[in-house]
N, C-alpha and C positions, 0 to 999 in steps of 0.2 A: 504494500500500500504506500503510494507516494503522497507525501504531505508537504504542503507549503504553509509556512507561518507568515502572518502579517502583524507587524509590530509598529509601535510608535518610536520616537527617538529614544525614549528611556529603555524600553525592553530590548531594543536592538543593540544597546550598549554604545550608541553613537551620539548621545547627548543627554542633557538634563531637562528639567521642566522649563528652563529658560531657552533651550535650543529649539524653539517651536518651528523655525523655518527650515529644518532639515529637509532637503529635497527627496523626492521619491527615489528609491534605489533598490538594489537586489544584492544579496550575499548568497553564495552557494553554501548549502548545508545548514546545520543548526547553529543558532546563537541564542544567548539569553536563556529564558526559561526552557526552550527546546532542548538545551543541553541536559537540563535536569530530567527531561522527559525521555531521553534516548532509551533507557532500559525499559521504561513502561511501554514505549512504542515498539520496542523489540518483542515484547511479550504478545503484542497483537499483530505482529507482522508489518509494522510500519517503520518508515524512515523519513526524516526531513530532507528534502532535496533542495529546497531554497527558502530563503527568508526575504520577504519584501518589507520595506519600511518606509515611513513617511512621518514628518513632524506634524504635530497638531495644527500649527499655524498654516502649514502648506495645505493640509487637507481643508481646514476651515476657510481658507481664502477662496476656494472653488471646489466644494465638495462633489458636485456632479462630475466635473472633469477628472478630479483625482480618483474618485471611486471608479469611473469608467476606465482609467488607465490601469488601476490595480486589477480590475476584472480582466482586461485584455492581457495583462502580463501573466495572470494565472492561466488563462486559456492557452497561451504559448507554451507554458511549462507543462500543462496537461496533468495536473495532479488528480489523485482520487478524492482527496479531502483538503480543504483549506481551513486552517484554524486561525481565527482572528482574536488575539489575546493570549494570555490573560490581561485584561485591562484594569483589573482591581477596581479602585474607586476613583480613577482618573476620568472625569466626566467627558472631556473632549475625546479621549482615546476610546471610551466606551461607545460614544456616538459613531466614531469612525469604524470601529470593529463591527458593530451591529449592522450599520448601513452596508458596508462592503460585503459582509457575510451574506446578508439578505440578497444583495444584487448578484453575487456569485451563485447562490442557490437558485434564484429565479431564472438565471441564464441557462441552467440545466446541463452545463458541461462538466461540472464537478460539484460534489457536496461541500457544504460549508457549515461552520458553527462559529459562534462568538462565545467569549468567556468574560463575564463581568461580575462585579459585586452588587449586592442588593442596594447599595447607596446610589446606584444609577437607575432608580425606579422609573423615572419618566422615559428614559431611553428603552428600558426593558419593556415597558407597556407599549411603546410605539412599534417594537420589532418582534415581540415574542410570538406573534401569529405568522411571521414570515420566515423565521429561521430559529434553529435551536440555540438557546442561550444557556450555557453552563454556569452554574453558581460558583463564584470564587470568593475568597475572603478579600477584605479591603487590604491595601498595602500594609504589610506588617502584621496582619491578622493570622490566625491559625487556620489550618485546613487546606493549605496550598497543595500538598501532596495528594490529598483526596480529590481536589479539583482537577489536577493534571491527570490523574488516573481516570477520572470520569471523562475527560476530553478524549483520551485514547480509546476507551471502551465505546464511546459514542461514535468515534471515527470508524472503528471496525464495524459496528452495527450498521452504520450508513452504507459502507461499501459492500457489506455482505447481504444487506436487505433483511436482516433479522429483526424480530420483534424487540423493540426497545421500550415498551410502555413502562415497565417497572423502572428501568434505568432513567428514563426521562422524569418520572415522578420524583425520584430520589435526587437527581443531579441537575435538573434544569428548572428554569423559572416558568 
């Protein structure tokens, strides 16, 4: 199972909260939280083939254009699943993650999921009927390993087409 991760400037390791204008880019393989997920992904037959990233300000200045470019980049890479997040409680990243995941899912060329914390309630409400949104802790909160495991299990279920009703009740909003 080929996975693409989509991160903000912080999760990509290329910036801080203040580096909002980080341009859209691509790194081969896993970075950031995906490195923590490698063993979990291995257990479900997955591997991260690329990481796409974008600063909050870059996305926020033209969300339609940037989301479209991220979707197009994913189509070129042709993954089985795209994971947007974990966005934790960063509101701007949560919006980007959910929007891009929903756009990828609706395009029908790959499955997608977003991962955000409950602090992003408005964003969750806007997108929860369009894309799976995995529950994560807020930054510094407990439960990150469980959230990453859930992301991997959902990715496998999406690609295999297996029933995930119980998993969704436990792990998603």
